[in-house]
C-alpha positions as CSV (number, residue, x, y, z in Angstrom):
1,X,163.2,117.9,48.5
2,X,160.9,115.0,48.6
3,X,157.8,115.1,50.8
4,X,156.9,112.0,52.7
5,X,153.4,111.0,53.6
6,X,153.0,109.7,57.1
7,X,151.0,106.5,57.1
8,X,148.9,105.5,60.1
9,X,150.9,102.9,62.0
10,X,149.0,102.6,65.2
11,X,146.2,100.1,65.8
12,X,143.4,102.5,65.2
13,X,140.9,101.7,62.4
14,X,141.3,103.7,59.3
15,X,138.1,104.7,57.5
16,X,137.6,104.6,53.7
17,X,137.3,108.4,53.6
18,X,140.6,108.9,55.4
19,X,142.3,106.4,53.0
20,X,140.7,108.2,50.0
21,X,141.9,111.6,51.2
22,X,145.4,110.3,51.9
23,X,145.5,108.8,48.3
24,X,144.4,112.1,46.8
25,X,147.0,114.1,48.8
26,X,149.7,111.6,47.7
27,X,148.6,112.2,44.0
28,X,148.8,115.9,44.4
29,X,152.2,115.7,46.0
30,X,153.3,113.7,43.0
31,X,152.2,116.7,40.9
32,X,149.8,114.6,38.8
33,X,147.9,116.5,36.1
34,X,144.6,118.1,36.8
35,X,142.9,115.7,34.4
36,X,144.4,112.7,36.3
37,X,143.2,114.0,39.6
38,X,139.7,114.6,38.3
39,X,139.6,111.1,36.8
40,X,140.7,109.6,40.2
41,X,138.1,111.7,42.0
42,X,135.4,110.5,39.6
43,X,136.4,106.9,39.8
44,X,136.5,107.0,43.6
45,X,133.1,108.6,43.6
46,X,131.7,105.6,41.7
47,X,133.3,103.3,44.3
48,X,131.9,105.4,47.1
49,X,128.4,105.0,45.6
50,X,128.9,101.3,45.4
51,X,129.9,101.1,49.0
52,X,127.0,103.2,50.1
53,X,129.1,105.1,52.7
54,X,132.5,106.7,53.2
55,X,132.4,105.7,56.9
56,X,133.3,102.1,56.4
57,X,136.5,100.6,58.0
58,X,139.2,99.7,55.5
59,X,139.6,96.4,57.3
60,X,136.1,95.4,56.1
61,X,137.1,95.9,52.5
62,X,138.5,92.8,50.9
63,X,140.2,92.1,47.5
64,X,138.2,89.6,45.5
């Protein structure tokens, strides 16, 4: 039986930390390897350092 992830659909502002946690839960539900999960955590850690905070609204992040 597939598990579905409920995405936030209301008008509240999603923070980066919430999005990161949702992504990692999604990866675990997909049963990705331990090494892949560790790589994603590491990469997201570098991005978090670049941002300087995990408390930033996702709407403030823009693709360049």
